[in-house]
Backbone as ProteinMPNN parsed JSONL, in Angstrom:
{"seq_chain_A": "MKVSRFKPSGEGNCADAGCSVERSQYGIPRLLCCIVDAPDAVKVDTVPDGVATVFRVSVAQSDIGKVSDFQGRNARALRVLLNAAGAKQGRKFALDIADKFDDLS", "coords_chain_A": {"N_chain_A": [[-22.314, 10.714, -52.124], [-23.645, 13.543, -50.722], [-22.53, 16.809, -50.276], [-22.946, 19.851, -48.764], [-21.98, 23.24, -48.794], [-21.491, 26.019, -46.729], [-20.82, 29.391, -46.603], [-20.525, 32.262, -44.913], [-21.024, 35.764, -45.586], [-19.74, 39.073, -45.124], [-18.783, 41.438, -42.528], [-17.619, 42.294, -39.216], [-19.535, 42.337, -36.131], [-21.724, 39.669, -34.892], [-24.299, 40.48, -35.514], [-24.217, 41.921, -37.888], [-22.993, 40.186, -39.642], [-23.905, 38.947, -41.852], [-24.839, 36.355, -42.043], [-26.554, 34.156, -43.668], [-28.555, 31.699, -42.897], [-29.053, 28.362, -43.768], [-31.896, 26.28, -43.436], [-31.336, 23.596, -43.073], [-29.012, 23.542, -41.644], [-29.427, 24.294, -39.053], [-28.809, 26.684, -37.625], [-26.154, 26.625, -36.851], [-23.983, 27.882, -38.346], [-24.621, 30.64, -37.91], [-24.43, 30.891, -35.114], [-21.714, 30.292, -34.801], [-20.605, 32.447, -36.183], [-21.083, 34.462, -34.367], [-19.388, 33.807, -32.311], [-16.718, 33.775, -33.215], [-13.843, 35.76, -34.349], [-13.37, 36.157, -37.025], [-15.758, 36.016, -39.069], [-16.044, 35.557, -41.79], [-14.476, 33.404, -42.379], [-15.772, 31.175, -41.504], [-16.88, 27.955, -42.13], [-19.236, 25.502, -42.901], [-19.792, 22.229, -43.468], [-22.229, 19.988, -44.521], [-22.683, 16.694, -44.085], [-24.189, 13.775, -44.975], [-24.225, 10.796, -43.146], [-24.846, 7.767, -43.085], [-26.969, 6.883, -40.571], [-26.829, 9.287, -39.299], [-26.394, 12.878, -39.549], [-23.6, 14.707, -40.256], [-22.078, 17.637, -39.176], [-19.516, 19.367, -40.369], [-17.232, 21.559, -39.214], [-15.295, 24.41, -39.878], [-13.037, 26.931, -39.015], [-11.246, 30.082, -38.897], [-7.716, 29.891, -38.326], [-6.874, 31.358, -36.082], [-9.178, 31.407, -34.571], [-9.804, 28.904, -33.643], [-9.454, 28.136, -30.972], [-11.554, 29.473, -29.764], [-13.826, 28.164, -30.551], [-13.367, 25.467, -29.99], [-12.534, 25.302, -27.159], [-10.414, 24.965, -24.194], [-11.811, 23.469, -22.17], [-13.906, 22.713, -23.675], [-16.445, 23.906, -23.732], [-17.952, 25.586, -25.543], [-18.114, 23.954, -27.834], [-19.451, 21.776, -26.704], [-21.88, 23.003, -26.048], [-22.864, 23.617, -28.624], [-23.203, 21.009, -29.568], [-25.192, 20.107, -27.817], [-27.349, 21.693, -28.634], [-27.659, 20.723, -31.263], [-28.342, 18.055, -30.689], [-30.795, 18.454, -29.42], [-32.31, 19.557, -31.516], [-32.245, 17.384, -33.249], [-33.544, 15.404, -31.747], [-36.125, 16.394, -31.667], [-36.894, 16.019, -34.289], [-36.507, 13.361, -34.696], [-34.049, 12.522, -35.655], [-30.463, 12.046, -36.0], [-27.65, 13.982, -35.188], [-24.283, 15.068, -35.641], [-21.333, 16.791, -34.593], [-18.402, 17.908, -35.993], [-15.419, 19.323, -35.439], [-13.011, 20.965, -37.192], [-9.578, 20.866, -36.677], [-6.267, 22.337, -36.488], [-4.901, 20.421, -37.903], [-6.61, 19.247, -39.658], [-8.001, 19.239, -42.968], [-10.287, 20.791, -44.89], [-10.654, 21.576, -47.476]], "CA_chain_A": [[-22.463, 11.445, -50.908], [-23.917, 14.951, -50.979], [-21.926, 17.732, -49.334], [-23.302, 21.233, -49.046], [-21.038, 24.136, -48.154], [-22.012, 27.318, -46.345], [-19.784, 30.371, -46.287], [-21.177, 33.547, -44.712], [-20.32, 36.95, -46.062], [-19.929, 40.232, -44.263], [-17.76, 41.667, -41.526], [-18.086, 42.896, -37.979], [-20.059, 41.419, -35.132], [-22.654, 38.669, -35.408], [-25.531, 41.097, -36.001], [-24.063, 42.352, -39.27], [-22.068, 39.263, -40.296], [-24.494, 38.484, -43.102], [-24.969, 34.904, -42.015], [-27.857, 33.664, -44.103], [-28.5, 30.312, -42.473], [-29.97, 27.407, -44.371], [-32.622, 25.541, -42.411], [-30.724, 22.298, -42.855], [-27.833, 23.651, -40.798], [-29.907, 24.517, -37.694], [-28.249, 27.855, -36.969], [-24.756, 26.456, -36.46], [-23.133, 28.965, -38.879], [-24.909, 31.929, -37.264], [-23.841, 30.857, -33.779], [-20.267, 30.374, -34.946], [-20.274, 33.82, -36.573], [-21.129, 35.286, -33.162], [-18.308, 33.407, -31.411], [-15.38, 33.98, -33.781], [-13.448, 37.107, -34.774], [-13.365, 36.193, -38.491], [-16.933, 35.277, -39.534], [-15.909, 35.183, -43.199], [-13.746, 32.143, -42.475], [-16.605, 30.074, -41.016], [-17.386, 27.04, -43.155], [-19.937, 24.353, -42.345], [-20.15, 21.223, -44.461], [-23.227, 19.039, -44.056], [-22.364, 15.417, -44.702], [-25.001, 12.651, -44.502], [-23.359, 9.664, -42.82], [-25.687, 6.667, -42.615], [-28.125, 7.28, -39.777], [-26.615, 10.623, -38.747], [-25.891, 13.949, -40.393], [-22.415, 15.281, -39.609], [-21.771, 19.027, -39.49], [-18.068, 19.579, -40.292], [-17.031, 22.983, -38.986], [-13.945, 24.928, -40.03], [-12.936, 28.362, -38.743], [-9.891, 30.613, -39.064], [-6.726, 29.322, -37.401], [-6.853, 32.141, -34.839], [-10.446, 31.246, -33.861], [-10.036, 27.513, -33.244], [-9.569, 28.095, -29.519], [-12.844, 30.005, -29.338], [-14.858, 27.16, -30.834], [-12.994, 24.243, -29.281], [-11.68, 25.791, -26.085], [-9.754, 23.965, -23.367], [-12.778, 22.588, -21.528], [-14.888, 22.306, -24.669], [-17.783, 24.402, -23.403], [-18.672, 26.043, -26.732], [-18.405, 22.777, -28.653], [-20.483, 21.012, -26.0], [-23.145, 23.731, -26.193], [-23.335, 23.403, -29.998], [-23.672, 19.622, -29.663], [-26.467, 20.024, -27.1], [-28.365, 22.269, -29.519], [-27.886, 19.775, -32.358], [-29.075, 16.908, -30.153], [-32.177, 18.876, -29.181], [-32.965, 19.659, -32.828], [-32.386, 16.033, -33.774], [-34.556, 14.691, -30.973], [-37.43, 16.896, -32.075], [-37.195, 15.504, -35.621], [-36.228, 11.938, -34.765], [-32.824, 12.348, -36.435], [-29.221, 12.167, -35.236], [-26.693, 14.93, -35.723], [-22.969, 15.067, -35.009], [-20.537, 17.978, -34.866], [-16.983, 17.625, -36.166], [-14.711, 20.606, -35.52], [-11.693, 20.794, -37.812], [-8.501, 21.564, -35.971], [-5.21, 22.791, -37.377], [-4.37, 19.316, -38.684], [-7.614, 18.836, -40.643], [-8.096, 20.038, -44.189], [-11.633, 20.607, -45.45], [-10.766, 22.095, -48.825]], "C_chain_A": [[-22.605, 12.925, -51.245], [-23.297, 15.807, -49.877], [-22.362, 19.132, -49.728], [-22.379, 22.128, -48.234], [-21.703, 25.474, -47.9], [-20.832, 28.211, -46.028], [-20.449, 31.734, -46.145], [-20.352, 34.687, -45.294], [-20.58, 38.094, -45.103], [-18.822, 40.331, -43.232], [-18.396, 42.225, -40.274], [-18.644, 41.864, -37.029], [-21.147, 40.518, -35.725], [-23.938, 39.293, -35.958], [-25.421, 41.509, -37.465], [-23.088, 41.461, -40.04], [-22.629, 38.732, -41.601], [-24.656, 36.984, -43.174], [-26.379, 34.51, -42.424], [-27.853, 32.155, -43.915], [-29.519, 29.47, -43.23], [-30.64, 26.625, -43.252], [-31.948, 24.221, -42.091], [-29.498, 22.358, -41.946], [-28.173, 24.099, -39.38], [-29.192, 25.631, -36.941], [-26.8, 27.732, -36.547], [-23.87, 27.554, -37.049], [-23.373, 30.307, -38.197], [-24.313, 31.974, -35.866], [-22.32, 30.985, -33.851], [-19.827, 31.777, -35.336], [-20.255, 34.747, -35.361], [-19.972, 34.996, -32.214], [-16.941, 33.863, -31.918], [-15.118, 35.443, -34.144], [-13.492, 37.267, -36.287], [-14.555, 35.394, -39.038], [-16.86, 34.874, -40.999], [-15.226, 33.829, -43.372], [-14.559, 30.941, -41.997], [-17.119, 29.254, -42.196], [-18.049, 25.869, -42.451], [-20.32, 23.442, -43.494], [-21.156, 20.272, -43.822], [-23.03, 17.745, -44.815], [-23.282, 14.334, -44.142], [-24.091, 11.432, -44.298], [-24.215, 8.541, -42.235], [-26.907, 7.175, -41.867], [-28.013, 8.694, -39.232], [-26.204, 11.604, -39.842], [-24.753, 14.621, -39.638], [-22.226, 16.712, -40.104], [-20.275, 19.209, -39.274], [-17.81, 21.071, -40.28], [-15.553, 23.33, -39.152], [-13.985, 26.431, -39.807], [-11.499, 28.799, -38.978], [-8.972, 30.032, -37.987], [-6.729, 30.047, -36.054], [-8.111, 31.969, -34.002], [-10.711, 29.826, -33.382], [-10.238, 27.409, -31.733], [-10.896, 28.622, -29.003], [-13.966, 28.997, -29.539], [-14.606, 25.896, -30.029], [-12.024, 24.619, -28.172], [-11.207, 24.644, -25.192], [-10.738, 22.984, -22.739], [-13.915, 22.195, -22.466], [-16.3, 22.809, -24.427], [-18.575, 24.836, -24.636], [-19.043, 24.874, -27.635], [-19.503, 21.946, -28.012], [-21.848, 21.679, -26.139], [-23.723, 23.559, -27.603], [-23.874, 21.98, -30.173], [-25.006, 19.425, -28.945], [-27.602, 20.569, -27.967], [-28.683, 21.328, -30.689], [-28.662, 18.551, -31.879], [-30.535, 17.245, -29.905], [-32.942, 18.98, -30.496], [-33.199, 18.281, -33.42], [-33.461, 15.246, -33.056], [-35.961, 15.118, -31.386], [-37.852, 16.307, -33.419], [-36.978, 14.003, -35.754], [-35.015, 11.619, -35.62], [-31.63, 12.46, -35.513], [-28.281, 13.109, -35.961], [-25.388, 14.807, -34.953], [-22.23, 16.326, -35.439], [-19.072, 17.582, -34.904], [-16.274, 18.955, -36.387], [-13.314, 20.344, -36.06], [-10.662, 21.543, -36.986], [-7.393, 21.885, -36.972], [-4.639, 21.675, -38.258], [-5.344, 18.831, -39.741], [-7.58, 19.756, -41.834], [-9.439, 19.763, -44.824], [-11.728, 21.058, -46.887], [-10.779, 21.023, -49.873]], "O_chain_A": [[-21.782, 13.488, -51.967], [-23.513, 15.558, -48.691], [-22.177, 19.555, -50.869], [-22.037, 21.798, -47.099], [-22.402, 26.0, -48.766], [-19.943, 27.828, -45.269], [-20.894, 32.309, -47.138], [-19.139, 34.575, -45.465], [-21.553, 38.066, -44.349], [-18.017, 39.412, -43.083], [-19.573, 42.586, -40.27], [-18.298, 40.684, -37.089], [-21.45, 40.599, -36.915], [-24.601, 38.681, -36.796], [-26.405, 41.458, -38.203], [-22.435, 41.917, -40.978], [-21.898, 38.123, -42.382], [-24.614, 36.404, -44.259], [-27.295, 34.532, -41.602], [-27.223, 31.425, -44.68], [-30.695, 29.823, -43.319], [-30.014, 26.341, -42.231], [-31.987, 23.771, -40.945], [-28.999, 21.316, -41.521], [-27.261, 24.268, -38.57], [-28.992, 25.523, -35.732], [-26.263, 28.656, -35.936], [-23.062, 28.122, -36.314], [-22.419, 31.038, -37.931], [-23.748, 32.993, -35.47], [-21.714, 31.702, -33.054], [-18.789, 32.251, -34.873], [-19.492, 35.713, -35.333], [-19.612, 35.847, -31.4], [-16.099, 34.291, -31.128], [-16.041, 36.251, -34.233], [-13.635, 38.383, -36.787], [-14.397, 34.236, -39.426], [-17.547, 33.939, -41.412], [-15.387, 33.182, -44.407], [-14.087, 29.807, -42.077], [-17.712, 29.788, -43.133], [-17.488, 25.308, -41.51], [-21.076, 23.829, -44.384], [-20.948, 19.807, -42.702], [-23.189, 17.697, -46.034], [-23.18, 13.996, -42.963], [-23.293, 11.087, -45.17], [-24.292, 8.39, -41.016], [-27.778, 7.82, -42.451], [-29.001, 9.248, -38.75], [-25.734, 11.212, -40.91], [-24.931, 15.056, -38.5], [-22.217, 16.964, -41.309], [-19.808, 19.209, -38.135], [-18.139, 21.769, -41.239], [-14.676, 22.637, -38.635], [-14.852, 27.124, -40.339], [-10.629, 27.965, -39.23], [-9.411, 29.725, -36.879], [-6.601, 29.414, -35.007], [-8.119, 32.347, -32.831], [-11.748, 29.571, -32.77], [-11.106, 26.667, -31.273], [-11.322, 28.251, -27.909], [-14.94, 28.98, -28.786], [-15.531, 25.324, -29.453], [-10.838, 24.295, -28.235], [-11.564, 23.488, -25.417], [-10.507, 21.776, -22.781], [-14.793, 21.421, -22.084], [-17.259, 22.186, -24.881], [-19.75, 24.49, -24.763], [-20.161, 24.811, -28.145], [-20.395, 21.461, -28.707], [-22.857, 21.0, -26.327], [-24.93, 23.377, -27.76], [-24.883, 21.773, -30.847], [-25.856, 18.665, -29.409], [-28.682, 19.981, -28.028], [-29.846, 21.162, -31.056], [-29.543, 18.062, -32.586], [-31.417, 16.421, -30.15], [-34.09, 18.544, -30.585], [-34.241, 18.035, -34.029], [-34.212, 14.501, -33.686], [-36.875, 14.296, -31.444], [-39.044, 16.115, -33.662], [-37.239, 13.432, -36.813], [-34.957, 10.56, -36.244], [-31.757, 12.914, -34.376], [-28.13, 13.047, -37.181], [-25.382, 14.485, -33.765], [-22.474, 16.862, -36.52], [-18.559, 16.987, -33.956], [-16.498, 19.631, -37.391], [-12.533, 19.599, -35.467], [-10.853, 22.709, -36.64], [-7.577, 21.715, -38.177], [-3.966, 21.955, -39.25], [-4.955, 18.081, -40.636], [-7.18, 20.915, -41.728], [-9.714, 18.641, -45.249], [-12.797, 20.937, -47.484], [-10.87, 21.325, -51.063]]}, "name": "protein", "num_of_chains": 1, "seq": "MKVSRFKPSGEGNCADAGCSVERSQYGIPRLLCCIVDAPDAVKVDTVPDGVATVFRVSVAQSDIGKVSDFQGRNARALRVLLNAAGAKQGRKFALDIADKFDDLS"}
């Protein structure tokens, strides 16, 4: 199983976060860098899983609520974007957001 890891560099807001996005990640890291306060802590693992590709997202402990808020609006929006990208290419994508109990290291 191939796992690729993305870790942006830079500080500040999303414009100067230094998020160099790989095409295979469909802008998920860049969007997350714009949502969170600690863009350096954003990690996206791309894991092929049978018929789907799973994007495993990890952010700083203090930013979990911003990505996976109470009503799940940000997570739902990211999933909608992934579904649209997948539909255009005839592929399936899934988003897995690590919470405080998950360990991606």
